[in-house]
C-alpha angles and dihedrals in degrees: 000000000000093000089049093049091047092050090049090051091050092048090050091051093047091051091047091053093047091050091048094051095044129239115321118234114248092217123220117322117256118262125222115259092231091057091049095050095044091052092047088053092050089055092050090046094045101036110014134256097289091059090068113098132138091253094050092046093049089051093050087052094044088239143109131267091239089064089056092048088062086070105028129039092209144340092279092061092046090051091050091057094043088056091046088049087057094046088053088070091066106111116205124157101237095207096044089047091055090050097048126090117262091251091056091045090054093049097043093048096047095044092046093049093045090050091055093050090048085064090047101031096159087064091071089082092056090047091053094052100054139022106250111241101160119124095270095044089051091053098050088047094048095050095050095044091047090054089050094049090046090054096054102272113150111235094253094049091046089055093047092047093050091046093049093049092050093048089051092055097044092044094058093037086059091051091049089054091052095045091049125175094312094069096100097065091043088050089053090051092049091046092051094048092049092052089055095054120127110266089211096056100030107026094147094048093046090052091063098028093110089061094050137134095029113220110254093239089055091048090052095048092048090047090054095053087052092051095049093044088052091051092051091057094045088050096049090049091060103278099273132302098281123057 
């Protein structure tokens, strides 16, 4: 009875204090994480990576920055999850991936990732700034490294191979962002200029002028073949001196 009486007394005091201080503001309602990330990605796609800030995102959501800080400690944490949101769009059949050769796995992983970044080319800057460690990034990394290890790659060579493939993808993706959609008219101008070169001064360049400049997607694919061919030779030679 004493405990009950004490609780009633405390409740009465609490109600009185609340009444005296006035009603408390409930604040802005929380936002679904999916909506926040989708909107953040829209900003990056529409305006570029530099345009993404907590304030800009809050304005686009018709919310306040305090609402965002309930989910993310800072912009860096938000960026990390935006990048992982993009990597979540990489579609690879897990079972088919396991059954494929390591060469096919490297090609499939690189091309699938590059294809997604083509759709979100402004994300390339964010990928170049930090090594992705979100859930989706971890799964993609794990799958490819597992295939490499299962096919005789020593751990060090598997790590080097994965890192090289990742840099190849990010490097070309960054160029894609810089080139932008206006690349085709510029390519035509360059091609036209090369075709008019003096045969006496630039005979070699003129001989291949009809093939230049090479479209970035073709450069990417050709570079991937070179990387995989190089890895085949290194693996055949014993995988390097250090395991």
